[in-house]
C-alpha positions as a Python dict, from the first residue, in 0.01 Angstrom:
ca = {
    (1, 'M'): (0, 0, 0),
    (2, 'S'): (-344, 57, -98),
    (3, 'K'): (-391, 390, -311),
    (4, 'I'): (-648, 507, -121),
    (5, 'K'): (-766, 416, 282),
    (6, 'F'): (-1043, 541, 503),
    (7, 'E'): (-1004, 499, 818),
    (8, 'Q'): (-1341, 513, 1039),
    (9, 'V'): (-1435, 829, 839),
    (10, 'Y'): (-1738, 1095, 953),
    (11, 'L'): (-1899, 1344, 835),
    (12, 'K'): (-2197, 1494, 969),
    (13, 'F'): (-2305, 1819, 785),
    (14, 'P'): (-2404, 2093, 1047),
    (15, 'G'): (-2829, 2106, 1120),
    (16, 'T'): (-2838, 1775, 1008),
    (17, 'K'): (-2957, 1463, 1245),
    (18, 'Q'): (-2829, 1182, 1079),
    (19, 'P'): (-2452, 1171, 953),
    (20, 'A'): (-2403, 1140, 581),
    (21, 'V'): (-2116, 931, 635),
    (22, 'D'): (-2108, 702, 915),
    (23, 'G'): (-1798, 526, 1043),
    (24, 'C'): (-1656, 428, 693),
    (25, 'S'): (-1305, 214, 671),
    (26, 'C'): (-1213, 101, 320),
    (27, 'E'): (-896, 56, 140),
    (28, 'I'): (-869, 87, -269),
    (29, 'E'): (-587, -74, -439),
    (30, 'L'): (-381, 53, -702),
    (31, 'G'): (-502, 73, -1008),
    (32, 'E'): (-874, -60, -953),
    (33, 'F'): (-1199, 6, -1111),
    (34, 'V'): (-1427, 76, -737),
    (35, 'V'): (-1806, 203, -819),
    (36, 'I'): (-1983, 362, -506),
    (37, 'L'): (-2355, 177, -539),
    (38, 'G'): (-2638, 273, -321),
    (39, 'P'): (-2968, 426, -324),
    (40, 'S'): (-3082, 787, -351),
    (41, 'G'): (-2918, 1037, -47),
    (42, 'C'): (-2729, 702, 78),
    (43, 'G'): (-2374, 922, 83),
    (44, 'K'): (-2253, 828, -233),
    (45, 'T'): (-2133, 1176, -370),
    (46, 'T'): (-2023, 1296, -51),
    (47, 'F'): (-1787, 983, -26),
    (48, 'L'): (-1630, 1118, -338),
    (49, 'K'): (-1593, 1449, -253),
    (50, 'M'): (-1385, 1349, 54),
    (51, 'V'): (-1113, 1239, -129),
    (52, 'N'): (-1040, 1555, -310),
    (53, 'R'): (-1103, 1746, -13),
    (54, 'L'): (-1419, 1938, -136),
    (55, 'Y'): (-1576, 1766, 181),
    (56, 'E'): (-1405, 1767, 495),
    (57, 'P'): (-1452, 1437, 734),
    (58, 'T'): (-1609, 1555, 1059),
    (59, 'S'): (-1400, 1273, 1229),
    (60, 'G'): (-1162, 982, 1063),
    (61, 'R'): (-886, 981, 802),
    (62, 'I'): (-811, 938, 415),
    (63, 'Y'): (-482, 853, 294),
    (64, 'L'): (-318, 897, -17),
    (65, 'D'): (-27, 667, -89),
    (66, 'G'): (-4, 610, 294),
    (67, 'T'): (10, 1001, 358),
    (68, 'N'): (-311, 1174, 519),
    (69, 'I'): (-478, 1414, 281),
    (70, 'Q'): (-535, 1659, 518),
    (71, 'R'): (-143, 1704, 543),
    (72, 'I'): (-153, 1795, 123),
    (73, 'K'): (-302, 2154, 34),
    (74, 'A'): (-600, 2142, -123),
    (75, 'T'): (-545, 2304, -418),
    (76, 'T'): (-197, 2078, -465),
    (77, 'L'): (-433, 1780, -403),
    (78, 'R'): (-685, 1855, -684),
    (79, 'R'): (-415, 1925, -935),
    (80, 'Q'): (-311, 1572, -901),
    (81, 'I'): (-648, 1403, -888),
    (82, 'G'): (-879, 1404, -1244),
    (83, 'Y'): (-1225, 1477, -1139),
    (84, 'V'): (-1507, 1417, -1410),
    (85, 'I'): (-1882, 1513, -1330),
    (86, 'Q'): (-2200, 1490, -1483),
    (87, 'K'): (-2275, 1704, -1774),
    (88, 'S'): (-1887, 1772, -1794),
    (89, 'G'): (-1885, 2068, -1604),
    (90, 'L'): (-1669, 2201, -1910),
    (91, 'F'): (-1600, 2611, -1949),
    (92, 'P'): (-1830, 2715, -2214),
    (93, 'H'): (-1599, 3024, -2312),
    (94, 'M'): (-1263, 2787, -2365),
    (95, 'T'): (-1211, 2588, -2668),
    (96, 'V'): (-1182, 2186, -2642),
    (97, 'A'): (-839, 2242, -2638),
    (98, 'E'): (-806, 2505, -2390),
    (99, 'N'): (-1101, 2326, -2174),
    (100, 'V'): (-867, 1976, -2166),
    (101, 'A'): (-499, 2223, -2128),
    (102, 'V'): (-610, 2372, -1784),
    (103, 'V'): (-425, 2195, -1495),
    (104, 'P'): (-122, 2146, -1711),
    (105, 'K'): (-117, 2516, -1747),
    (106, 'L'): (-199, 2573, -1386),
    (107, 'L'): (90, 2323, -1312),
    (108, 'G'): (329, 2532, -1530),
    (109, 'W'): (361, 2332, -1870),
    (110, 'K'): (546, 2425, -2147),
    (111, 'K'): (279, 2546, -2417),
    (112, 'V'): (445, 2265, -2657),
    (113, 'K'): (440, 2005, -2398),
    (114, 'Y'): (32, 2087, -2294),
    (115, 'Q'): (-52, 2124, -2650),
    (116, 'S'): (151, 1791, -2754),
    (117, 'R'): (-109, 1620, -2458),
    (118, 'V'): (-414, 1778, -2577),
    (119, 'D'): (-367, 1620, -2915),
    (120, 'E'): (-268, 1299, -2766),
    (121, 'L'): (-610, 1284, -2530),
    (122, 'L'): (-838, 1410, -2788),
    (123, 'E'): (-684, 1139, -3026),
    (124, 'L'): (-717, 868, -2718),
    (125, 'V'): (-1065, 983, -2646),
    (126, 'H'): (-1188, 888, -3002),
    (127, 'L'): (-1224, 1323, -3080),
    (128, 'P'): (-989, 1383, -3381),
    (129, 'T'): (-795, 1661, -3287),
    (130, 'S'): (-843, 1801, -3655),
    (131, 'E'): (-1251, 1850, -3584),
    (132, 'F'): (-1244, 1921, -3259),
    (133, 'R'): (-959, 2109, -3099),
    (134, 'D'): (-1175, 2456, -3162),
    (135, 'R'): (-1471, 2351, -3121),
    (136, 'Y'): (-1679, 2516, -2819),
    (137, 'P'): (-1863, 2288, -2556),
    (138, 'A'): (-2166, 2388, -2716),
    (139, 'Q'): (-2115, 2252, -3060),
    (140, 'L'): (-2032, 1911, -2928),
    (141, 'S'): (-2294, 1643, -2807),
    (142, 'G'): (-2352, 1554, -2478),
    (143, 'G'): (-2155, 1207, -2491),
    (144, 'Q'): (-1831, 1444, -2686),
    (145, 'Q'): (-1823, 1648, -2406),
    (146, 'Q'): (-1862, 1414, -2180),
    (147, 'R'): (-1571, 1177, -2388),
    (148, 'V'): (-1332, 1605, -2338),
    (149, 'G'): (-1484, 1614, -1947),
    (150, 'I'): (-1273, 1234, -1926),
    (151, 'A'): (-988, 1407, -2130),
    (152, 'R'): (-947, 1686, -1912),
    (153, 'A'): (-923, 1500, -1583),
    (154, 'L'): (-644, 1287, -1737),
    (155, 'A'): (-465, 1607, -1841),
    (156, 'A'): (-172, 1610, -1620),
    (157, 'N'): (-150, 1225, -1578),
    (158, 'P'): (-348, 1178, -1256),
    (159, 'E'): (-318, 809, -1065),
    (160, 'V'): (-647, 867, -957),
    (161, 'L'): (-981, 935, -1119),
    (162, 'L'): (-1314, 1047, -938),
    (163, 'M'): (-1586, 1056, -1145),
    (164, 'D'): (-1956, 1166, -1011),
    (165, 'E'): (-2216, 971, -1221),
    (166, 'P'): (-2029, 1100, -1554),
    (167, 'F'): (-2291, 906, -1769),
    (168, 'G'): (-2644, 1041, -1594),
    (169, 'A'): (-2718, 1265, -1834),
    (170, 'I'): (-2689, 1069, -2186),
    (171, 'D'): (-2937, 883, -2345),
    (172, 'A'): (-2893, 462, -2313),
    (173, 'I'): (-2737, 450, -2634),
    (174, 'T'): (-2440, 715, -2581),
    (175, 'R'): (-2408, 571, -2221),
    (176, 'Q'): (-2348, 226, -2342),
    (177, 'S'): (-2107, 382, -2609),
    (178, 'L'): (-1911, 540, -2304),
    (179, 'Q'): (-1907, 264, -2058),
    (180, 'E'): (-1717, 72, -2307),
    (181, 'E'): (-1494, 364, -2396),
    (182, 'M'): (-1430, 392, -2038),
    (183, 'L'): (-1342, -9, -2022),
    (184, 'R'): (-1088, 43, -2266),
    (185, 'L'): (-920, 367, -2178),
    (186, 'Q'): (-894, 147, -1814),
    (187, 'R'): (-744, -106, -1972),
    (188, 'Q'): (-494, 87, -2155),
    (189, 'L'): (-398, 333, -1841),
    (190, 'K'): (-487, 167, -1526),
    (191, 'K'): (-586, 400, -1326),
    (192, 'T'): (-719, 374, -972),
    (193, 'V'): (-1067, 477, -1013),
    (194, 'L'): (-1381, 608, -779),
    (195, 'F'): (-1720, 578, -1013),
    (196, 'V'): (-2045, 686, -846),
    (197, 'S'): (-2337, 526, -998),
    (198, 'H'): (-2690, 463, -926),
    (199, 'D'): (-2711, 228, -1158),
    (200, 'V'): (-2715, -136, -1102),
    (201, 'E'): (-2613, -253, -1458),
    (202, 'E'): (-2327, 12, -1518),
    (203, 'A'): (-2165, -75, -1179),
    (204, 'L'): (-2179, -452, -1273),
    (205, 'H'): (-2004, -385, -1591),
    (206, 'L'): (-1766, -140, -1506),
    (207, 'A'): (-1657, -246, -1158),
    (208, 'D'): (-1368, -430, -1057),
    (209, 'R'): (-1555, -426, -658),
    (210, 'I'): (-1841, -220, -573),
    (211, 'I'): (-1914, -17, -228),
    (212, 'I'): (-2250, -35, -119),
    (213, 'L'): (-2377, 245, 85),
    (214, 'N'): (-2674, 271, 321),
    (215, 'Q'): (-2737, 530, 483),
    (216, 'G'): (-2382, 632, 504),
    (217, 'K'): (-2265, 298, 612),
    (218, 'I'): (-2068, 60, 390),
    (219, 'V'): (-2288, -287, 405),
    (220, 'Q'): (-2095, -468, 154),
    (221, 'F'): (-1759, -398, -1),
    (222, 'D'): (-1661, -681, -251),
    (223, 'T'): (-1657, -770, -642),
    (224, 'P'): (-1936, -799, -852),
    (225, 'Y'): (-1991, -1162, -851),
    (226, 'N'): (-1971, -1188, -462),
    (227, 'L'): (-2224, -964, -459),
    (228, 'L'): (-2504, -1102, -651),
    (229, 'Y'): (-2401, -1427, -509),
    (230, 'Q'): (-2293, -1434, -180),
    (231, 'P'): (-2437, -1069, -59),
    (232, 'A'): (-2368, -965, 310),
    (233, 'N'): (-2804, -889, 389),
    (234, 'E'): (-3115, -884, 213),
    (235, 'F'): (-3058, -512, 162),
    (236, 'V'): (-2759, -580, -109),
    (237, 'E'): (-2956, -866, -263),
    (238, 'D'): (-3281, -682, -289),
    (239, 'L'): (-3043, -410, -429),
    (240, 'M'): (-2847, -571, -664),
    (241, 'G'): (-3117, -813, -799),
    (242, 'G'): (-2905, -1119, -718),
    (243, 'K'): (-3212, -1371, -822),
    (244, 'E'): (-3218, -1210, -1161),
    (245, 'S'): (-3050, -1493, -1411),
    (246, 'L'): (-2936, -1206, -1658),
    (247, 'R'): (-2783, -1045, -1387),
    (248, 'Q'): (-2558, -1348, -1257),
    (249, 'L'): (-2474, -1408, -1649),
    (250, 'S'): (-2325, -1064, -1640),
    (251, 'V'): (-2058, -1154, -1373),
    (252, 'L'): (-1975, -1485, -1522),
    (253, 'P'): (-1696, -1489, -1775),
    (254, 'V'): (-1707, -1654, -2128),
    (255, 'E'): (-1448, -1884, -2026),
    (256, 'K'): (-1692, -2042, -1757),
    (257, 'A'): (-1916, -2170, -2023),
    (258, 'M'): (-1617, -2260, -2240),
    (259, 'N'): (-1496, -2599, -2410),
    (260, 'A'): (-1212, -2640, -2522),
    (261, 'V'): (-1118, -2757, -2860),
    (262, 'S'): (-857, -2922, -3059),
    (263, 'S'): (-538, -2787, -3166),
    (264, 'D'): (-618, -2851, -3529),
    (265, 'Y'): (-946, -2690, -3459),
    (266, 'R'): (-1038, -2478, -3757),
    (267, 'N'): (-1281, -2161, -3695),
    (268, 'E'): (-1517, -2263, -3931),
    (269, 'G'): (-1819, -2013, -3795),
    (270, 'K'): (-1815, -1696, -3836),
    (271, 'Y'): (-1955, -1618, -3494),
    (272, 'T'): (-1673, -1509, -3225),
    (273, 'I'): (-1683, -1392, -2926),
    (274, 'A'): (-1393, -1242, -2716),
    (275, 'K'): (-1241, -1382, -2418),
    (276, 'E'): (-1297, -1125, -2159),
    (277, 'K'): (-1657, -1074, -2244),
    (278, 'N'): (-1927, -1224, -1983),
    (279, 'L'): (-2190, -1476, -2083),
    (280, 'R'): (-2480, -1220, -2072),
    (281, 'Q'): (-2334, -1055, -2375),
    (282, 'A'): (-2238, -1451, -2535),
    (283, 'L'): (-2672, -1499, -2487),
    (284, 'S'): (-2694, -1148, -2643),
    (285, 'R'): (-2505, -1224, -2946),
    (286, 'F'): (-2627, -1588, -2980),
    (287, 'L'): (-2985, -1369, -2984),
    (288, 'A'): (-2869, -1152, -3229),
    (289, 'T'): (-2707, -1361, -3498),
    (290, 'G'): (-2914, -1715, -3447),
    (291, 'A'): (-2539, -1917, -3462),
    (292, 'E'): (-2506, -2267, -3256),
    (293, 'Q'): (-2212, -2158, -3130),
    (294, 'L'): (-1980, -1911, -3070),
    (295, 'T'): (-1572, -1936, -3093),
    (296, 'V'): (-1413, -1785, -2804),
    (297, 'V'): (-1108, -1574, -2942),
    (298, 'D'): (-801, -1405, -2729),
    (299, 'D'): (-609, -1168, -2930),
    (300, 'G'): (-716, -1334, -3242),
    (301, 'K'): (-620, -1659, -3119),
    (302, 'V'): (-918, -1984, -3074),
    (303, 'I'): (-917, -2123, -2753),
    (304, 'G'): (-1255, -2218, -2704),
    (305, 'V'): (-1622, -2242, -2819),
    (306, 'V'): (-1919, -2169, -2619),
    (307, 'T'): (-2331, -2297, -2655),
    (308, 'W'): (-2626, -2254, -2580),
    (309, 'N'): (-2575, -2539, -2370),
    (310, 'S'): (-2273, -2482, -2167),
    (311, 'I'): (-2408, -2158, -2101),
    (312, 'R'): (-2719, -2322, -1945),
    (313, 'D'): (-2491, -2567, -1740),
    (314, 'A'): (-2234, -2257, -1616),
    (315, 'A'): (-2575, -2088, -1503),
    (316, 'G'): (-2665, -2352, -1319),
    (317, 'K'): (-2374, -2458, -1157),
    (318, 'D'): (-2396, -2145, -939),
}
C-alpha cells in the first residue's frame, strides 16, 4: 500500500479560469523522498498543501495509509504530518526548545518526554543543546533557523514530512550544507518526504523520484535518471536540461564508472570517494585534488577505483 495516494485530484480556486491542480493521480511509497518540481505558478505548493488539508480539493481523493484524509479531522491530520516552510516559520517569542516542543505539548506529552525529545532532535540536526536550547529565533542564522524548523517538524516522529521550498531563502553555501543534512537525516530516519523545489539541481540531488508539474498537471513522475535520459516530452527535457553533460553525470552513481580491484589491492593513494556519491561529485573531486584516480569505499572498505577515462566511458554509454 502506498503512503500517499492522489486519485484524480482537482482544485480550482474561486474567480480563476484555470485549475491550480488539474486531475492529478500518483502514488508515493513509504520512505520515499519525492520532489515536486516545475515552473513558477504550476501548482507545486497547492499540490503539497492538500496533503495536510490546508487546501481542500474541488474533486478527487487523497489517501494517507489507505484512508481518505477527508475522514480525518484536519487538526488531527496536521499533528501527524511534519511541515517545514521557507524561512522556517518559527515563533519569535519562543525559545528554540519551546518551538521544537510545540506539537508534543499539543499531543499531551509529559514534560520529561518532550524535553528529552527536544534534546535528541537538536543533537540530530547538529545544534548542541547546551548552546542553542535557550536561544530565540532572532539569535540564529538563517541556516540554523531552518535546522530548528526541521527539528520541530520531526518532534512528534511523523511518518510524513512536507517541505515547501525550505531552503529557498538561504545562501548557496548554507543551502548546500542543509541539502547534505537532509540526505543524512533521510538515510537515518526513512521518512516519506514531499519536497517542493524550483531548483533542478536540488531536485536531482535529493529525490528518489520527481513529480514534474506544468499548469497543474503531472507531466512526468519518474526517477532523476529517467527524467534526464527518457523525458516524456520537450517540456520535461527543457526543464531538466537533459542534454547538459554535468546534469547527466549527477544521476550516474560512482559504481557506474568503477573498475574492480583485486583482493590484495592496497589503497596507496590518499584520495577516496564514497560509493553513494555520483559521477559529477567524482569529477569535482578530480578537479579539486588533481588525482589520477579515486579509490571507491563503502563503509571504509575499498571496493574499486574510478579514473578520468572510466568516467568518460561511463558517460558515453548513456
